[in-house]
C-alpha positions, -999 to +999 in steps of 0.1 A: +221-543+611+193-522+623+219-502+641+238-497+607+206-483+591+199-457+618+236-444+616+231-443+578+200-423+585+217-401+609+247-395+584+221-389+555+205-363+578+237-347+585+247-348+548+211-333+540+216-306+567+251-298+555+237-296+519+208-273+530+232-251+548+257-252+517+227-245+496+214-216+518+253-203+522+252-204+484+219-185+481+230-160+507+265-153+488+245-148+456+218-126+473+247-105+490+265-103+454+235-093+439+228-068+468+263-056+462+260-053+424+226-034+429+241-009+452+271-006+428+247+000+399+227+025+418+258+043+428+268+046+394+234+057+383+234+083+409+270+096+398+256+097+359+223+115+371+244+143+391+267+147+361+237+150+337+219+173+362+250+195+364+255+197+325+217+207+321+221+234+347+250+247+332+233+247+299+203+263+313+223+290+328+240+296+294+208+298+275+193+324+302+224+344+299+219+342+259+183+349+262+187+381+282+216+392+261+192+388+230+161+405+249+181+436+256+169+463+230+195+476+212+190+512+204+200+524+169+219+558+170+204+568+135+168+560+148+175+581+179+185+610+157+156+607+136+133+609+169+152+637+182+147+657+147+111+647+146+106+660+184+123+693+175+103+697+145+069+691+164+080+714+194+090+742+168+058+739+152+040+743+186+027+706+188+014+698+223+018+668+247+046+651+227+053+615+238+081+593+224+074+555+228+101+531+225+090+499+207+121+482+204+117+445+212+078+450+217+069+448+180+083+445+145+059+473+132+085+501+143+113+509+168+097+542+180+064+558+181+060+596+186+028+609+194+016+646+193-014+668+194-022+698+171-047+724+182-068+723+150-073+701+120-051+723+098-025+725+126-024+688+128-019+686+090+006+712+091+027+695+118+028+662+100+038+679+066+065+697+086+076+665+099+077+649+064+094+678+049+123+679+075+128+641+072+130+642+035+157+669+037+177+648+058+173+617+032+148+597+053+117+588+032+086+596+049+049+593+039+018+608+050-017+592+057-048+608+069-038+646+058-071+654+040-090+651+072-068+665+098-080+646+128-054+619+128-022+622+106+004+595+104+038+600+092+056+566+083+093+568+083+102+534+084+112+525+120+099+556+133+061+564+130+046+597+140+008+602+150-003+637+151-039+640+166-066+667+171-071+668+209-105+650+209-092+621+186-061+616+207-085+614+239-106+589+222-082+566+209-056+568+238-029+554+216-002+555+243-022+531+266-021+506+239+017+504+244+016+506+280+026+543+285+009+572+302-013+594+284-009+631+289-046+638+303-036+610+329-004+628+338-021+662+342-047+647+367 
């Protein structure tokens, strides 16, 4: 009988080995299945991410195009006519160093700024009054500020503002430089 016991032990060892091998195989199959599922999930995630990134890039490009379109300053033909009228008036009144600054897109104060110089306080005031009169004749409301002193007179015509300076006052304030433009004295040097 002892022989039977050893056979039984051998058989048990074989069965245990088979069971362990089967368990290892099941674990391996499970691990392999999990790996395949993880790979498939990663692949699906990559596809989704790529699609999302493409959508985001397309939306970004579309937004950039819209922003560029919106950022382009649109010149108003009527305002441009007013500016031309003001410049002609200042030139006919012997205004000097006339500079037109386009403020469209830079500020909400006005679309244009016209800067000119008069030779004397009375000349400065006269230029501003001529501009105001010419604008009123064309139906554009305009008001004057600073006409009593004559160093710096402002004509406010809504979207166009005119600054007429005495030479020393213009040099002192350098209003063109505030808006990134060259001053006439810099250009002459």
